[in-house]
N, C-alpha and C positions, 0 to 999 in steps of 0.2 A: 269820388267813389270809383273803384275799379270796374272795368267793363268785362263781362264774361264773353264767351264765344258768340260770334254773330250768327244768328239763325234767321235766315230770310225765307225759309221754306214756306212759312205760313203766308207769305206775300206772293209766292210764285204761282202763276196760273199757266199751266202747260198749254191751255187752249189759246193763249195769246199768240204763241208761235204759229198757230194754224191760220190766223187771220191773213198774214201775207201770202200763204199758200193758196187761199181762195183767189187773191189778186193774180197770182201766177196763172192759175187755170183760166180765169176770165180773160186776162190779157193775151194769153196764147191764142185763144179762139178769135178774139177781136182783131189782133194784129194780122192774123192770116186772112180774115174776112176783109179788112180795110186795104191791105196791100193788093190782094187779088182784084177787089172791086176798083181800086184806083188804077191798076194796070189796064183792065178791060174797059173802064169807064173814062179813060183819058183825064184823070184828075191827080195832079201831083200833090195837092193839098191832102187828099185822102191817103196817098202813099206815104206822105210825111207823117200823117197821123198814125199810120201803121208802124212806121219806124219808131215813133215816140212810144208806142205801146210795147215794142220789143225792149226798149230801155226800161219801161215799167217792170217787165218780167225780171230783168237783172236786178233792179232796185228792190223789188219785193223779196227776191231770194237773199239779198244782202241783209235786209231787215229781218227776215226769218232767221238767218244765221246769227245776227246780233242778239236777238231775243233768246235763242237757244243757249248761246254762250252766257248771257246775263243770268240765266236760270241755274247755272252751275253753282253748287253750294260753296260757301266760303271755306278757306283752308288756311294753313299757317303762312303760305306765301302771299295769299290775297285775303287777309282777315276781314276786309270790308266787302268781299264778294267780287263778282265780275259785272256789276251793274253798268260800268262805264262802256262796256261793249255795246250796250243798247244805244247810247248817245253817239258812239262812233258810227254805228250803222245808220243813224239819222243823218250824220254829216255826209256819208257816202251817198245816201238817197238824195240829199240836197244838191250835191255836186252832179249827180246823175241828171237832175232836172236842168241844170245849167248847160251841161254838155249837149243834152237833147235839143235845147233851145238854139244853141249855136249851129248844130248840124242841120236842123230844119231850116234855119235862116239862110245858110249858105246854099243849100239845095233850092230853096225857094227863089233866091236871086238868080241862080242859073236858069231855072225854068222861066222866069220872067223875061230873060234875054233870049230864050229859045222859042221860036214859033211852034205852036202845037194846036191840036184840035180842041173843039169845045168838049167839056165833060158831058157824060151821059146822065140823063135825069135820074136813073136808078141809084146813082151814088148818093142822092139826097135821102133815100129811104134807109140806106146803110148808115148814114150819119145820124139820123134820128134814133135808130136803134142803139148806136154807140153812145150818144149823149145820155140817153135814159139809163143805160146799163152802167156807164162809168160814174155818173153822178150818184146813183144809188150805192155803188160800191164805195165811193168817196165818203158819203155820209155815214155809212155803216162803220167803215174803218176809223173815221174821225171820232165817232161816238165811243168806240172801244178805247181808242188812244187817249181821249180826254178823261174817260172814267178811271183809267189806271195811271194817268199822267205819263204816257209813253211818247217821247218825242220822235222816236223812229216810226211808230205807227201813224202819228200825226203827219210826219213827212211823207209817208207812203200814201196817206189819204190825199195830200196835196198833189202828189204825183198823178193820182187818178183824176183829181179835179182839173189839173192842167190838161190832161188828155181830153176831158169833156169840153174845156174851153177852146182848145184847138179844133175840135170837131164842130163846135158852134161856128167858129170863124170860117172853117171850110164850107159849112152849109151856106153861110151868107155869101161867100165868094162864088160858089158854084151857082147859086140862085141868080146872082148878078150876071154871071157869064151866060147862063141859059136864057135869061130875059133879054139881055143886051144883044146876044147873037155875035156875029162876026165882028172882030175887033176887041171883044171883051174876054177872049180866051184866058189871059193871064189873071183874071179877077180872083180865081181861087188860090193862085200863087201869092198874090198880094195879101189875101186873107191869112194864108199860112205865115207870112212874114209878120203881120200884125199880132197874130197869136203868140209868136215867139217872144214878144215884149212882155206879154202877160205871164208866160211860162218862166221867163228869166227873172221877173220880179218875184214870183213864187219861190224860185230856187234861192235867191238872195235872202229872202225873208226866213226861209227854213234853215239856211246855213247859220244865220245869226241866232236863231232859236236853239238849235242843237249845240252850237258852240258854247252857249251859256252853261249848259249842263256839264260839259267837259271842264269848264273853268270854275266849277263849283259856285255858280252864282246863287245868291240867297233866294229861297222860295218866296212866294207872295207874303206881304206883311200879315195878312189874315192868318196864315199858317203859324207864324211865330206867335201871334197873339193867342191862338188856340193852345199852343204848347205851354206858353207862360201861364195861362188860366188853369190848365189842368194841373201843372206843378204847384201853383199857388193854392189850389184847393185841397192839397194833401195836408192832413193834420200834422202840425209840427213845423211846417214851412212858413216862416215869418215874412219872407220876401224872396223875389226872384231877381237876381242880378243879371249876369250875362246869359245870352241864349243864342247859340250859333247852330244853324241847320244847313246841311248840304244834301244834295240829291245824288243818288247813285242808281241808275236804271229807273225802276218804278218805285223805289223805296227811299226813305229818308234816314239820315243819321243825325242825332241831336247831341250837342254838347251844352249842358246847362249848369249854371252856378246858382245854388239855392242857399238861403240864409236860415239858420236855425238858432235856437237859444244858445248863447255863448256858454252857459253853464251846463249844457247837455253833455253826457258822457260820449266817448267815441262810439260805444255800442248803440246808443240812442240815435246819434247822427247817422250811423251806417244804416240803421233800420229805416229811418225816414227817407234816406236816399234810395234805398231798395224799393220802397213803396212808390216813390216818384218814378223810378225807372219802369216798374211794372205797370203803373197807370198809363204812362206814355206809350208803352208797347202795346197795351190792350186797346188804346184809342183807335178810332177809325180814321187814322191819318197816315197809314202805311209806314209807320216808324219801325225800322228793323232793329235799332238799338239806340240806347241813350247813355252817354257818359255824364254822370251826376257828380258835381264837385260841391263839397260841403264847406260853408263859411259861417263864422259866428255873426249873429245879427248885430248890426250897429244901430244904436239909437239915433234917430234923426229929428232935428227940431221941426 
């Protein structure tokens, strides 16, 4: 059955693009606080944390841009819409995490090799504030991303969590340096180096996740089962043969082959296919459109 114009407006949520902007505002304040506290408190781990937060600002802006582009209505040139821009933004966010991990690791090694003073105890208070703020922001962004199945928002959430992890590592390192005293000055730098491994792992994990969307990986089996069940429940559908689903941004496009009575007229088959398409689009599965192919039902032993 032919496919009409794609209409993804009912799935677009303009407020989604505002989520990364909250991260931009929070990261701007925290980056300034951490870098200043690190400079005056003699803690490179905290300065590195601040650098990572500035990377978060850029990443959140990229995610915001990707979501804005993804909301652009479909047209003749892009009949399936601009949903892939959201996945591309997620890839950039993942690469941003990897770059941040490398930068922090290089600087941490330099600081380990360079003698410096013990960090000030006040840096611990700053880190506690940072951890609480960034973990709260990560959880909120992750919840929104999972609700709408947005890989770019989930990547942004992991960026926030990576910042919280590096802050925890810095807190541990500075605590060791303060308790150990002279000779333990590089402890916070070693902590920053260890945090890089966690941040790098997060970046690789997110890169793999966002790449799957770009390569049109199939959604979870449960989603296909739901689509098949909805189609099979339509009066006149005798069986469901093929079912292919691909994700574009936060919506799905379905290609499904249904079997109807071989003696049915073309008009009857067209009507049944139209009902299947309508049922799938109305379902709570974020299906933007469905291509329904009609086939005669084959009797099976």
